C-alpha positions, 0 to 999 in steps of 0.5 A: 500499500502507498504511504499516501494511501495510508494517510488518507485511510487514517485521515478517515479515522482520525483528523489531519491533526491527530495524524500529523501528532502521532506521525510526530510532526507540527504542521497538519498541513504536511498530511494533506501533502502525504496524501496528496502524494505530493510529499513523502513522510520521513522513514520513522514517520512512515514507520508510525503511520504505517503502524498506527493504520494496521492497528486501527484497522485491525479494532475497526474491522473487528469493533468499527470505526468508532470503536477505533477512534474512541481507543486512539484518543482515550486515556490507556492504563496499558500505556501509562495512563497516556494515549495510543496516539502519544505512544505511537509518536513516542515509538512504544510500537510493541507497548501499543500493539499489546495494549489494542490486542488486551480485552 
């Protein structure tokens, strides 16, 4: 899947501002450029975007879009009472994946 498609699908679940936050960039305008394919994110940002896409897609398929949105934004005790968005931005992939699979 192209990075632009990953970003577009993330924007369908989250806002551009939230996608920018989890990718580790300050300007939500970057997200629009990435979605159009006019600019490529850095490798670390791509890794965060793809990971977030995979986790949220899994939750959305199992429980629906609203649950995926709520999970991404909610404070999570398995992540030290931080949101999954913040954990992804900090490259805490294993911890975030485990929190997503937890009952």
